[in-house]
mmCIF file of the N, C-alpha and C atoms, coordinates in Angstrom:
data_MODEL
# 
_entry.id   MODEL 
# 
loop_
_atom_site.group_PDB 
_atom_site.id 
_atom_site.type_symbol 
_atom_site.label_atom_id 
_atom_site.label_alt_id 
_atom_site.label_comp_id 
_atom_site.label_asym_id 
_atom_site.label_entity_id 
_atom_site.label_seq_id 
_atom_site.pdbx_PDB_ins_code 
_atom_site.Cartn_x 
_atom_site.Cartn_y 
_atom_site.Cartn_z 
_atom_site.occupancy 
_atom_site.B_iso_or_equiv 
_atom_site.pdbx_formal_charge 
_atom_site.auth_seq_id 
_atom_site.auth_comp_id 
_atom_site.auth_asym_id 
_atom_site.auth_atom_id 
_atom_site.pdbx_PDB_model_num 
ATOM 1   N N  . UNK A 1 1  ? -2.375  15.508  3.210   1.00 0.00 ? 1  UNK A N  1 
ATOM 2   C CA . UNK A 1 1  ? -1.774  14.301  2.686   1.00 0.00 ? 1  UNK A CA 1 
ATOM 3   C C  . UNK A 1 1  ? -1.915  13.370  3.593   1.00 0.00 ? 1  UNK A C  1 
ATOM 4   N N  . UNK A 1 2  ? -1.838  12.038  3.068   1.00 0.00 ? 2  UNK A N  1 
ATOM 5   C CA . UNK A 1 2  ? -1.879  10.761  3.924   1.00 0.00 ? 2  UNK A CA 1 
ATOM 6   C C  . UNK A 1 2  ? -0.678  9.863   3.307   1.00 0.00 ? 2  UNK A C  1 
ATOM 7   N N  . UNK A 1 3  ? -0.165  9.043   4.110   1.00 0.00 ? 3  UNK A N  1 
ATOM 8   C CA . UNK A 1 3  ? 0.743   7.959   3.678   1.00 0.00 ? 3  UNK A CA 1 
ATOM 9   C C  . UNK A 1 3  ? -0.110  6.848   4.181   1.00 0.00 ? 3  UNK A C  1 
ATOM 10  N N  . UNK A 1 4  ? -0.418  6.004   3.163   1.00 0.00 ? 4  UNK A N  1 
ATOM 11  C CA . UNK A 1 4  ? -0.955  4.678   3.329   1.00 0.00 ? 4  UNK A CA 1 
ATOM 12  C C  . UNK A 1 4  ? 0.265   3.631   3.313   1.00 0.00 ? 4  UNK A C  1 
ATOM 13  N N  . UNK A 1 5  ? -0.013  2.678   4.325   1.00 0.00 ? 5  UNK A N  1 
ATOM 14  C CA . UNK A 1 5  ? 0.931   1.550   4.444   1.00 0.00 ? 5  UNK A CA 1 
ATOM 15  C C  . UNK A 1 5  ? 0.216   0.348   4.353   1.00 0.00 ? 5  UNK A C  1 
ATOM 16  N N  . UNK A 1 6  ? 0.488   -0.437  3.504   1.00 0.00 ? 6  UNK A N  1 
ATOM 17  C CA . UNK A 1 6  ? -0.308  -1.635  3.013   1.00 0.00 ? 6  UNK A CA 1 
ATOM 18  C C  . UNK A 1 6  ? 0.741   -2.796  3.322   1.00 0.00 ? 6  UNK A C  1 
ATOM 19  N N  . UNK A 1 7  ? 0.311   -3.674  4.194   1.00 0.00 ? 7  UNK A N  1 
ATOM 20  C CA . UNK A 1 7  ? 1.015   -4.975  4.459   1.00 0.00 ? 7  UNK A CA 1 
ATOM 21  C C  . UNK A 1 7  ? 0.323   -6.222  3.779   1.00 0.00 ? 7  UNK A C  1 
ATOM 22  N N  . UNK A 1 8  ? 0.941   -6.850  2.845   1.00 0.00 ? 8  UNK A N  1 
ATOM 23  C CA . UNK A 1 8  ? 0.250   -7.889  2.193   1.00 0.00 ? 8  UNK A CA 1 
ATOM 24  C C  . UNK A 1 8  ? 1.060   -9.179  1.913   1.00 0.00 ? 8  UNK A C  1 
ATOM 25  N N  . UNK A 1 9  ? 0.571   -10.264 1.620   1.00 0.00 ? 9  UNK A N  1 
ATOM 26  C CA . UNK A 1 9  ? 1.355   -11.510 1.229   1.00 0.00 ? 9  UNK A CA 1 
ATOM 27  C C  . UNK A 1 9  ? 2.214   -11.112 -0.017  1.00 0.00 ? 9  UNK A C  1 
ATOM 28  N N  . UNK A 1 10 ? 3.466   -11.745 -0.022  1.00 0.00 ? 10 UNK A N  1 
ATOM 29  C CA . UNK A 1 10 ? 4.028   -11.640 -1.284  1.00 0.00 ? 10 UNK A CA 1 
ATOM 30  C C  . UNK A 1 10 ? 3.382   -12.058 -2.521  1.00 0.00 ? 10 UNK A C  1 
ATOM 31  N N  . UNK A 1 11 ? 2.614   -13.130 -2.544  1.00 0.00 ? 11 UNK A N  1 
ATOM 32  C CA . UNK A 1 11 ? 1.678   -13.529 -3.649  1.00 0.00 ? 11 UNK A CA 1 
ATOM 33  C C  . UNK A 1 11 ? 0.877   -12.483 -4.260  1.00 0.00 ? 11 UNK A C  1 
ATOM 34  N N  . UNK A 1 12 ? 0.316   -11.516 -3.350  1.00 0.00 ? 12 UNK A N  1 
ATOM 35  C CA . UNK A 1 12 ? -0.577  -10.680 -3.750  1.00 0.00 ? 12 UNK A CA 1 
ATOM 36  C C  . UNK A 1 12 ? -0.071  -9.220  -4.158  1.00 0.00 ? 12 UNK A C  1 
ATOM 37  N N  . UNK A 1 13 ? 1.199   -9.054  -3.736  1.00 0.00 ? 13 UNK A N  1 
ATOM 38  C CA . UNK A 1 13 ? 2.009   -7.841  -3.885  1.00 0.00 ? 13 UNK A CA 1 
ATOM 39  C C  . UNK A 1 13 ? 1.871   -7.079  -5.332  1.00 0.00 ? 13 UNK A C  1 
ATOM 40  N N  . UNK A 1 14 ? 2.143   -7.983  -6.469  1.00 0.00 ? 14 UNK A N  1 
ATOM 41  C CA . UNK A 1 14 ? 2.246   -7.570  -7.759  1.00 0.00 ? 14 UNK A CA 1 
ATOM 42  C C  . UNK A 1 14 ? 0.845   -6.992  -8.163  1.00 0.00 ? 14 UNK A C  1 
ATOM 43  N N  . UNK A 1 15 ? -0.209  -7.841  -7.859  1.00 0.00 ? 15 UNK A N  1 
ATOM 44  C CA . UNK A 1 15 ? -1.453  -7.374  -8.187  1.00 0.00 ? 15 UNK A CA 1 
ATOM 45  C C  . UNK A 1 15 ? -1.862  -6.124  -7.574  1.00 0.00 ? 15 UNK A C  1 
ATOM 46  N N  . UNK A 1 16 ? -1.610  -5.879  -6.380  1.00 0.00 ? 16 UNK A N  1 
ATOM 47  C CA . UNK A 1 16 ? -1.997  -4.724  -5.698  1.00 0.00 ? 16 UNK A CA 1 
ATOM 48  C C  . UNK A 1 16 ? -1.335  -3.599  -6.235  1.00 0.00 ? 16 UNK A C  1 
ATOM 49  N N  . UNK A 1 17 ? 0.088   -3.716  -6.540  1.00 0.00 ? 17 UNK A N  1 
ATOM 50  C CA . UNK A 1 17 ? 0.928   -2.631  -7.105  1.00 0.00 ? 17 UNK A CA 1 
ATOM 51  C C  . UNK A 1 17 ? 0.388   -2.321  -8.486  1.00 0.00 ? 17 UNK A C  1 
ATOM 52  N N  . UNK A 1 18 ? 0.122   -3.341  -9.232  1.00 0.00 ? 18 UNK A N  1 
ATOM 53  C CA . UNK A 1 18 ? -0.438  -3.057  -10.742 1.00 0.00 ? 18 UNK A CA 1 
ATOM 54  C C  . UNK A 1 18 ? -1.612  -2.403  -10.516 1.00 0.00 ? 18 UNK A C  1 
ATOM 55  N N  . UNK A 1 19 ? -2.593  -2.633  -9.836  1.00 0.00 ? 19 UNK A N  1 
ATOM 56  C CA . UNK A 1 19 ? -3.866  -1.746  -9.470  1.00 0.00 ? 19 UNK A CA 1 
ATOM 57  C C  . UNK A 1 19 ? -3.767  -0.402  -9.132  1.00 0.00 ? 19 UNK A C  1 
ATOM 58  N N  . UNK A 1 20 ? -2.736  -0.135  -8.259  1.00 0.00 ? 20 UNK A N  1 
ATOM 59  C CA . UNK A 1 20 ? -2.511  1.103   -7.732  1.00 0.00 ? 20 UNK A CA 1 
ATOM 60  C C  . UNK A 1 20 ? -1.811  2.028   -8.948  1.00 0.00 ? 20 UNK A C  1 
ATOM 61  N N  . UNK A 1 21 ? -0.872  1.534   -9.634  1.00 0.00 ? 21 UNK A N  1 
ATOM 62  C CA . UNK A 1 21 ? 0.129   2.149   -10.641 1.00 0.00 ? 21 UNK A CA 1 
ATOM 63  C C  . UNK A 1 21 ? -1.007  2.428   -11.847 1.00 0.00 ? 21 UNK A C  1 
ATOM 64  N N  . UNK A 1 22 ? -1.783  1.545   -12.014 1.00 0.00 ? 22 UNK A N  1 
ATOM 65  C CA . UNK A 1 22 ? -2.728  1.816   -13.348 1.00 0.00 ? 22 UNK A CA 1 
ATOM 66  C C  . UNK A 1 22 ? -3.702  2.985   -12.995 1.00 0.00 ? 22 UNK A C  1 
ATOM 67  N N  . UNK A 1 23 ? -3.960  3.364   -11.661 1.00 0.00 ? 23 UNK A N  1 
ATOM 68  C CA . UNK A 1 23 ? -4.790  4.514   -11.408 1.00 0.00 ? 23 UNK A CA 1 
ATOM 69  C C  . UNK A 1 23 ? -4.013  5.858   -11.177 1.00 0.00 ? 23 UNK A C  1 
ATOM 70  N N  . UNK A 1 24 ? -2.598  5.752   -11.531 1.00 0.00 ? 24 UNK A N  1 
ATOM 71  C CA . UNK A 1 24 ? -1.806  6.933   -11.242 1.00 0.00 ? 24 UNK A CA 1 
ATOM 72  C C  . UNK A 1 24 ? -1.147  6.995   -9.904  1.00 0.00 ? 24 UNK A C  1 
ATOM 73  N N  . UNK A 1 25 ? -1.357  5.994   -9.119  1.00 0.00 ? 25 UNK A N  1 
ATOM 74  C CA . UNK A 1 25 ? -0.617  6.160   -7.764  1.00 0.00 ? 25 UNK A CA 1 
ATOM 75  C C  . UNK A 1 25 ? 0.886   5.662   -7.803  1.00 0.00 ? 25 UNK A C  1 
ATOM 76  N N  . UNK A 1 26 ? 1.784   6.282   -6.893  1.00 0.00 ? 26 UNK A N  1 
ATOM 77  C CA . UNK A 1 26 ? 3.132   5.749   -7.030  1.00 0.00 ? 26 UNK A CA 1 
ATOM 78  C C  . UNK A 1 26 ? 3.250   5.209   -5.834  1.00 0.00 ? 26 UNK A C  1 
ATOM 79  N N  . UNK A 1 27 ? 4.019   4.063   -5.966  1.00 0.00 ? 27 UNK A N  1 
ATOM 80  C CA . UNK A 1 27 ? 4.171   3.126   -4.792  1.00 0.00 ? 27 UNK A CA 1 
ATOM 81  C C  . UNK A 1 27 ? 5.685   2.600   -4.599  1.00 0.00 ? 27 UNK A C  1 
ATOM 82  N N  . UNK A 1 28 ? 5.952   2.609   -3.435  1.00 0.00 ? 28 UNK A N  1 
ATOM 83  C CA . UNK A 1 28 ? 7.201   2.076   -2.887  1.00 0.00 ? 28 UNK A CA 1 
ATOM 84  C C  . UNK A 1 28 ? 7.006   0.740   -2.304  1.00 0.00 ? 28 UNK A C  1 
ATOM 85  N N  . UNK A 1 29 ? 7.898   -0.288  -2.849  1.00 0.00 ? 29 UNK A N  1 
ATOM 86  C CA . UNK A 1 29 ? 7.619   -1.700  -2.396  1.00 0.00 ? 29 UNK A CA 1 
ATOM 87  C C  . UNK A 1 29 ? 8.919   -1.875  -1.295  1.00 0.00 ? 29 UNK A C  1 
ATOM 88  N N  . UNK A 1 30 ? 8.526   -2.476  -0.214  1.00 0.00 ? 30 UNK A N  1 
ATOM 89  C CA . UNK A 1 30 ? 9.662   -2.940  0.745   1.00 0.00 ? 30 UNK A CA 1 
ATOM 90  C C  . UNK A 1 30 ? 9.410   -4.542  1.021   1.00 0.00 ? 30 UNK A C  1 
ATOM 91  N N  . UNK A 1 31 ? 10.421  -5.335  0.862   1.00 0.00 ? 31 UNK A N  1 
ATOM 92  C CA . UNK A 1 31 ? 10.313  -6.689  1.176   1.00 0.00 ? 31 UNK A CA 1 
ATOM 93  C C  . UNK A 1 31 ? 10.456  -6.806  2.861   1.00 0.00 ? 31 UNK A C  1 
ATOM 94  N N  . UNK A 1 32 ? 9.384   -7.301  3.507   1.00 0.00 ? 32 UNK A N  1 
ATOM 95  C CA . UNK A 1 32 ? 9.372   -7.301  4.988   1.00 0.00 ? 32 UNK A CA 1 
ATOM 96  C C  . UNK A 1 32 ? 8.951   -8.713  5.320   1.00 0.00 ? 32 UNK A C  1 
ATOM 97  N N  . UNK A 1 33 ? 9.369   -9.029  6.679   1.00 0.00 ? 33 UNK A N  1 
ATOM 98  C CA . UNK A 1 33 ? 9.157   -10.340 7.090   1.00 0.00 ? 33 UNK A CA 1 
ATOM 99  C C  . UNK A 1 33 ? 8.489   -10.192 8.624   1.00 0.00 ? 33 UNK A C  1 
ATOM 100 N N  . UNK A 1 34 ? 7.576   -10.930 8.951   1.00 0.00 ? 34 UNK A N  1 
ATOM 101 C CA . UNK A 1 34 ? 6.814   -10.901 10.155  1.00 0.00 ? 34 UNK A CA 1 
ATOM 102 C C  . UNK A 1 34 ? 5.934   -11.987 10.417  1.00 0.00 ? 34 UNK A C  1 
ATOM 103 N N  . UNK A 1 35 ? 5.167   -11.872 11.561  1.00 0.00 ? 35 UNK A N  1 
ATOM 104 C CA . UNK A 1 35 ? 4.215   -12.754 11.942  1.00 0.00 ? 35 UNK A CA 1 
ATOM 105 C C  . UNK A 1 35 ? 4.979   -13.848 12.683  1.00 0.00 ? 35 UNK A C  1 
ATOM 106 N N  . UNK A 1 36 ? 4.159   -14.701 13.196  1.00 0.00 ? 36 UNK A N  1 
ATOM 107 C CA . UNK A 1 36 ? 4.314   -15.948 13.956  1.00 0.00 ? 36 UNK A CA 1 
ATOM 108 C C  . UNK A 1 36 ? 5.319   -16.925 13.374  1.00 0.00 ? 36 UNK A C  1 
ATOM 109 N N  . UNK A 1 37 ? 4.815   -16.982 12.063  1.00 0.00 ? 37 UNK A N  1 
ATOM 110 C CA . UNK A 1 37 ? 5.790   -18.038 11.112  1.00 0.00 ? 37 UNK A CA 1 
ATOM 111 C C  . UNK A 1 37 ? 6.938   -17.413 10.211  1.00 0.00 ? 37 UNK A C  1 
ATOM 112 N N  . UNK A 1 38 ? 7.054   -15.950 10.621  1.00 0.00 ? 38 UNK A N  1 
ATOM 113 C CA . UNK A 1 38 ? 8.221   -15.311 9.948   1.00 0.00 ? 38 UNK A CA 1 
ATOM 114 C C  . UNK A 1 38 ? 8.136   -15.415 8.329   1.00 0.00 ? 38 UNK A C  1 
ATOM 115 N N  . UNK A 1 39 ? 6.852   -15.212 7.939   1.00 0.00 ? 39 UNK A N  1 
ATOM 116 C CA . UNK A 1 39 ? 6.504   -15.513 6.389   1.00 0.00 ? 39 UNK A CA 1 
ATOM 117 C C  . UNK A 1 39 ? 7.012   -14.163 5.741   1.00 0.00 ? 39 UNK A C  1 
ATOM 118 N N  . UNK A 1 40 ? 7.178   -14.360 4.363   1.00 0.00 ? 40 UNK A N  1 
ATOM 119 C CA . UNK A 1 40 ? 7.520   -13.177 3.732   1.00 0.00 ? 40 UNK A CA 1 
ATOM 120 C C  . UNK A 1 40 ? 6.268   -12.284 3.485   1.00 0.00 ? 40 UNK A C  1 
ATOM 121 N N  . UNK A 1 41 ? 6.360   -11.050 3.544   1.00 0.00 ? 41 UNK A N  1 
ATOM 122 C CA . UNK A 1 41 ? 5.360   -10.145 3.396   1.00 0.00 ? 41 UNK A CA 1 
ATOM 123 C C  . UNK A 1 41 ? 6.153   -9.047  2.430   1.00 0.00 ? 41 UNK A C  1 
ATOM 124 N N  . UNK A 1 42 ? 5.159   -8.298  1.937   1.00 0.00 ? 42 UNK A N  1 
ATOM 125 C CA . UNK A 1 42 ? 5.548   -7.095  1.320   1.00 0.00 ? 42 UNK A CA 1 
ATOM 126 C C  . UNK A 1 42 ? 4.716   -5.784  1.888   1.00 0.00 ? 42 UNK A C  1 
ATOM 127 N N  . UNK A 1 43 ? 5.400   -4.772  2.117   1.00 0.00 ? 43 UNK A N  1 
ATOM 128 C CA . UNK A 1 43 ? 4.682   -3.581  2.522   1.00 0.00 ? 43 UNK A CA 1 
ATOM 129 C C  . UNK A 1 43 ? 4.917   -2.475  1.449   1.00 0.00 ? 43 UNK A C  1 
ATOM 130 N N  . UNK A 1 44 ? 3.736   -1.887  1.246   1.00 0.00 ? 44 UNK A N  1 
ATOM 131 C CA . UNK A 1 44 ? 3.688   -0.878  0.184   1.00 0.00 ? 44 UNK A CA 1 
ATOM 132 C C  . UNK A 1 44 ? 3.594   0.513   0.808   1.00 0.00 ? 44 UNK A C  1 
ATOM 133 N N  . UNK A 1 45 ? 4.069   1.556   0.273   1.00 0.00 ? 45 UNK A N  1 
ATOM 134 C CA . UNK A 1 45 ? 4.075   2.798   0.694   1.00 0.00 ? 45 UNK A CA 1 
ATOM 135 C C  . UNK A 1 45 ? 3.453   3.612   -0.374  1.00 0.00 ? 45 UNK A C  1 
ATOM 136 N N  . UNK A 1 46 ? 2.300   4.294   0.070   1.00 0.00 ? 46 UNK A N  1 
ATOM 137 C CA . UNK A 1 46 ? 1.805   5.036   -1.027  1.00 0.00 ? 46 UNK A CA 1 
ATOM 138 C C  . UNK A 1 46 ? 1.440   6.343   -0.383  1.00 0.00 ? 46 UNK A C  1 
ATOM 139 N N  . UNK A 1 47 ? 1.866   7.495   -0.758  1.00 0.00 ? 47 UNK A N  1 
ATOM 140 C CA . UNK A 1 47 ? 1.591   8.942   -0.453  1.00 0.00 ? 47 UNK A CA 1 
ATOM 141 C C  . UNK A 1 47 ? 0.392   9.685   -1.377  1.00 0.00 ? 47 UNK A C  1 
ATOM 142 N N  . UNK A 1 48 ? -0.803  9.972   -0.663  1.00 0.00 ? 48 UNK A N  1 
ATOM 143 C CA . UNK A 1 48 ? -1.952  10.258  -1.457  1.00 0.00 ? 48 UNK A CA 1 
ATOM 144 C C  . UNK A 1 48 ? -2.490  11.646  -0.875  1.00 0.00 ? 48 UNK A C  1 
ATOM 145 N N  . UNK A 1 49 ? -3.199  12.323  -1.710  1.00 0.00 ? 49 UNK A N  1 
ATOM 146 C CA . UNK A 1 49 ? -4.023  13.451  -1.124  1.00 0.00 ? 49 UNK A CA 1 
ATOM 147 C C  . UNK A 1 49 ? -5.154  12.831  -0.392  1.00 0.00 ? 49 UNK A C  1 
ATOM 148 N N  . UNK A 1 50 ? -5.683  13.623  0.560   1.00 0.00 ? 50 UNK A N  1 
ATOM 149 C CA . UNK A 1 50 ? -6.823  13.135  1.484   1.00 0.00 ? 50 UNK A CA 1 
ATOM 150 C C  . UNK A 1 50 ? -8.055  12.509  0.574   1.00 0.00 ? 50 UNK A C  1 
ATOM 151 N N  . UNK A 1 51 ? -8.330  13.215  -0.465  1.00 0.00 ? 51 UNK A N  1 
ATOM 152 C CA . UNK A 1 51 ? -9.356  12.752  -1.194  1.00 0.00 ? 51 UNK A CA 1 
ATOM 153 C C  . UNK A 1 51 ? -9.345  11.461  -2.056  1.00 0.00 ? 51 UNK A C  1 
ATOM 154 N N  . UNK A 1 52 ? -8.065  10.946  -2.086  1.00 0.00 ? 52 UNK A N  1 
ATOM 155 C CA . UNK A 1 52 ? -7.739  9.746   -2.853  1.00 0.00 ? 52 UNK A CA 1 
ATOM 156 C C  . UNK A 1 52 ? -7.525  8.550   -1.910  1.00 0.00 ? 52 UNK A C  1 
ATOM 157 N N  . UNK A 1 53 ? -7.762  8.744   -0.595  1.00 0.00 ? 53 UNK A N  1 
ATOM 158 C CA . UNK A 1 53 ? -7.513  7.652   0.356   1.00 0.00 ? 53 UNK A CA 1 
ATOM 159 C C  . UNK A 1 53 ? -8.670  6.520   0.095   1.00 0.00 ? 53 UNK A C  1 
ATOM 160 N N  . UNK A 1 54 ? -9.736  6.722   0.105   1.00 0.00 ? 54 UNK A N  1 
ATOM 161 C CA . UNK A 1 54 ? -10.767 5.752   -0.179  1.00 0.00 ? 54 UNK A CA 1 
ATOM 162 C C  . UNK A 1 54 ? -10.767 4.906   -1.511  1.00 0.00 ? 54 UNK A C  1 
ATOM 163 N N  . UNK A 1 55 ? -10.291 5.709   -2.553  1.00 0.00 ? 55 UNK A N  1 
ATOM 164 C CA . UNK A 1 55 ? -10.119 4.856   -3.879  1.00 0.00 ? 55 UNK A CA 1 
ATOM 165 C C  . UNK A 1 55 ? -8.873  3.887   -3.718  1.00 0.00 ? 55 UNK A C  1 
ATOM 166 N N  . UNK A 1 56 ? -7.691  4.477   -3.124  1.00 0.00 ? 56 UNK A N  1 
ATOM 167 C CA . UNK A 1 56 ? -6.582  3.584   -3.073  1.00 0.00 ? 56 UNK A CA 1 
ATOM 168 C C  . UNK A 1 56 ? -6.855  2.447   -2.081  1.00 0.00 ? 56 UNK A C  1 
ATOM 169 N N  . UNK A 1 57 ? -7.634  2.559   -1.125  1.00 0.00 ? 57 UNK A N  1 
ATOM 170 C CA . UNK A 1 57 ? -8.082  1.490   -0.121  1.00 0.00 ? 57 UNK A CA 1 
ATOM 171 C C  . UNK A 1 57 ? -8.975  0.606   -0.998  1.00 0.00 ? 57 UNK A C  1 
ATOM 172 N N  . UNK A 1 58 ? -9.874  0.971   -1.716  1.00 0.00 ? 58 UNK A N  1 
ATOM 173 C CA . UNK A 1 58 ? -10.733 0.197   -2.571  1.00 0.00 ? 58 UNK A CA 1 
ATOM 174 C C  . UNK A 1 58 ? -9.756  -0.612  -3.559  1.00 0.00 ? 58 UNK A C  1 
ATOM 175 N N  . UNK A 1 59 ? -8.946  -0.191  -4.062  1.00 0.00 ? 59 UNK A N  1 
ATOM 176 C CA . UNK A 1 59 ? -8.180  -0.911  -5.207  1.00 0.00 ? 59 UNK A CA 1 
ATOM 177 C C  . UNK A 1 59 ? -7.314  -1.960  -4.394  1.00 0.00 ? 59 UNK A C  1 
ATOM 178 N N  . UNK A 1 60 ? -6.842  -1.795  -3.399  1.00 0.00 ? 60 UNK A N  1 
ATOM 179 C CA . UNK A 1 60 ? -6.115  -2.913  -2.692  1.00 0.00 ? 60 UNK A CA 1 
ATOM 180 C C  . UNK A 1 60 ? -7.012  -3.935  -2.080  1.00 0.00 ? 60 UNK A C  1 
ATOM 181 N N  . UNK A 1 61 ? -8.131  -3.392  -1.564  1.00 0.00 ? 61 UNK A N  1 
ATOM 182 C CA . UNK A 1 61 ? -8.957  -4.386  -1.104  1.00 0.00 ? 61 UNK A CA 1 
ATOM 183 C C  . UNK A 1 61 ? -9.435  -5.444  -2.091  1.00 0.00 ? 61 UNK A C  1 
ATOM 184 N N  . UNK A 1 62 ? -9.769  -4.860  -3.300  1.00 0.00 ? 62 UNK A N  1 
ATOM 185 C CA . UNK A 1 62 ? -10.067 -5.818  -4.514  1.00 0.00 ? 62 UNK A CA 1 
ATOM 186 C C  . UNK A 1 62 ? -8.951  -6.724  -5.022  1.00 0.00 ? 62 UNK A C  1 
ATOM 187 N N  . UNK A 1 63 ? -7.921  -6.167  -5.182  1.00 0.00 ? 63 UNK A N  1 
ATOM 188 C CA . UNK A 1 63 ? -6.760  -6.748  -5.799  1.00 0.00 ? 63 UNK A CA 1 
ATOM 189 C C  . UNK A 1 63 ? -6.015  -7.718  -4.766  1.00 0.00 ? 63 UNK A C  1 
ATOM 190 N N  . UNK A 1 64 ? -6.070  -7.380  -3.522  1.00 0.00 ? 64 UNK A N  1 
ATOM 191 C CA . UNK A 1 64 ? -5.300  -8.235  -2.539  1.00 0.00 ? 64 UNK A CA 1 
ATOM 192 C C  . UNK A 1 64 ? -6.085  -8.288  -1.105  1.00 0.00 ? 64 UNK A C  1 
ATOM 193 N N  . UNK A 1 65 ? -7.352  -9.133  -1.168  1.00 0.00 ? 65 UNK A N  1 
ATOM 194 C CA . UNK A 1 65 ? -7.968  -9.239  0.039   1.00 0.00 ? 65 UNK A CA 1 
ATOM 195 C C  . UNK A 1 65 ? -7.028  -9.715  1.171   1.00 0.00 ? 65 UNK A C  1 
ATOM 196 N N  . UNK A 1 66 ? -7.450  -9.278  2.340   1.00 0.00 ? 66 UNK A N  1 
ATOM 197 C CA . UNK A 1 66 ? -6.799  -9.616  3.546   1.00 0.00 ? 66 UNK A CA 1 
ATOM 198 C C  . UNK A 1 66 ? -5.447  -8.814  3.778   1.00 0.00 ? 66 UNK A C  1 
ATOM 199 N N  . UNK A 1 67 ? -5.227  -7.794  2.919   1.00 0.00 ? 67 UNK A N  1 
ATOM 200 C CA . UNK A 1 67 ? -4.153  -6.894  3.236   1.00 0.00 ? 67 UNK A CA 1 
ATOM 201 C C  . UNK A 1 67 ? -4.464  -6.021  4.462   1.00 0.00 ? 67 UNK A C  1 
ATOM 202 N N  . UNK A 1 68 ? -3.451  -5.768  5.359   1.00 0.00 ? 68 UNK A N  1 
ATOM 203 C CA . UNK A 1 68 ? -3.740  -4.789  6.336   1.00 0.00 ? 68 UNK A CA 1 
ATOM 204 C C  . UNK A 1 68 ? -3.280  -3.339  5.996   1.00 0.00 ? 68 UNK A C  1 
ATOM 205 N N  . UNK A 1 69 ? -4.107  -2.457  6.204   1.00 0.00 ? 69 UNK A N  1 
ATOM 206 C CA . UNK A 1 69 ? -3.969  -1.028  5.693   1.00 0.00 ? 69 UNK A CA 1 
ATOM 207 C C  . UNK A 1 69 ? -3.826  -0.264  6.949   1.00 0.00 ? 69 UNK A C  1 
ATOM 208 N N  . UNK A 1 70 ? -2.661  0.747   6.945   1.00 0.00 ? 70 UNK A N  1 
ATOM 209 C CA . UNK A 1 70 ? -2.589  1.819   7.947   1.00 0.00 ? 70 UNK A CA 1 
ATOM 210 C C  . UNK A 1 70 ? -2.658  3.132   7.226   1.00 0.00 ? 70 UNK A C  1 
ATOM 211 N N  . UNK A 1 71 ? -3.445  4.108   7.758   1.00 0.00 ? 71 UNK A N  1 
ATOM 212 C CA . UNK A 1 71 ? -3.471  5.592   7.247   1.00 0.00 ? 71 UNK A CA 1 
ATOM 213 C C  . UNK A 1 71 ? -2.802  6.369   8.262   1.00 0.00 ? 71 UNK A C  1 
ATOM 214 N N  . UNK A 1 72 ? -1.653  7.158   7.761   1.00 0.00 ? 72 UNK A N  1 
ATOM 215 C CA . UNK A 1 72 ? -1.269  8.052   8.662   1.00 0.00 ? 72 UNK A CA 1 
ATOM 216 C C  . UNK A 1 72 ? -1.257  9.551   7.971   1.00 0.00 ? 72 UNK A C  1 
ATOM 217 N N  . UNK A 1 73 ? -1.342  10.564  8.815   1.00 0.00 ? 73 UNK A N  1 
ATOM 218 C CA . UNK A 1 73 ? -1.323  11.918  8.359   1.00 0.00 ? 73 UNK A CA 1 
ATOM 219 C C  . UNK A 1 73 ? 0.133   12.032  8.157   1.00 0.00 ? 73 UNK A C  1 
ATOM 220 N N  . UNK A 1 74 ? 0.345   13.115  7.052   1.00 0.00 ? 74 UNK A N  1 
ATOM 221 C CA . UNK A 1 74 ? 1.577   13.391  6.689   1.00 0.00 ? 74 UNK A CA 1 
ATOM 222 C C  . UNK A 1 74 ? 1.676   15.035  6.740   1.00 0.00 ? 74 UNK A C  1 
ATOM 223 N N  . UNK A 1 75 ? 2.637   15.562  7.425   1.00 0.00 ? 75 UNK A N  1 
ATOM 224 C CA . UNK A 1 75 ? 2.753   16.957  7.445   1.00 0.00 ? 75 UNK A CA 1 
ATOM 225 C C  . UNK A 1 75 ? 3.205   17.621  6.215   1.00 0.00 ? 75 UNK A C  1 
ATOM 226 N N  . UNK A 1 76 ? 4.277   16.805  5.667   1.00 0.00 ? 76 UNK A N  1 
ATOM 227 C CA . UNK A 1 76 ? 4.775   17.424  4.564   1.00 0.00 ? 76 UNK A CA 1 
ATOM 228 C C  . UNK A 1 76 ? 4.950   16.005  3.561   1.00 0.00 ? 76 UNK A C  1 
ATOM 229 N N  . UNK A 1 77 ? 5.035   16.308  2.235   1.00 0.00 ? 77 UNK A N  1 
ATOM 230 C CA . UNK A 1 77 ? 5.486   15.283  1.471   1.00 0.00 ? 77 UNK A CA 1 
ATOM 231 C C  . UNK A 1 77 ? 5.960   15.889  0.089   1.00 0.00 ? 77 UNK A C  1 
ATOM 232 N N  . UNK A 1 78 ? 7.107   15.623  -0.273  1.00 0.00 ? 78 UNK A N  1 
ATOM 233 C CA . UNK A 1 78 ? 7.603   16.347  -1.453  1.00 0.00 ? 78 UNK A CA 1 
ATOM 234 C C  . UNK A 1 78 ? 8.412   15.206  -2.399  1.00 0.00 ? 78 UNK A C  1 
ATOM 235 N N  . UNK A 1 79 ? 8.158   15.576  -3.801  1.00 0.00 ? 79 UNK A N  1 
ATOM 236 C CA . UNK A 1 79 ? 9.104   14.775  -4.507  1.00 0.00 ? 79 UNK A CA 1 
ATOM 237 C C  . UNK A 1 79 ? 10.358  15.413  -4.947  1.00 0.00 ? 79 UNK A C  1 
ATOM 238 N N  . UNK A 1 80 ? 11.483  14.837  -4.546  1.00 0.00 ? 80 UNK A N  1 
ATOM 239 C CA . UNK A 1 80 ? 12.683  15.607  -4.863  1.00 0.00 ? 80 UNK A CA 1 
ATOM 240 C C  . UNK A 1 80 ? 13.465  15.142  -6.016  1.00 0.00 ? 80 UNK A C  1 
# 
């Protein structure tokens, strides 16, 4: 399992979320602020299987260019 963390501009967040959800990914959206000018950003958390990482990255790259992506290994992931 992997946890994908995407940090994107607020203006691109809806497009990225729509692209991921249409392909069956579950997305958690967090309002975040950061950077030199303290601009509004959106952080997206997406838990995926190892073989889905490239697909999710490609979807976000197309939907929201300039997004920062971080991939983390997950030891455990459950839907409760």
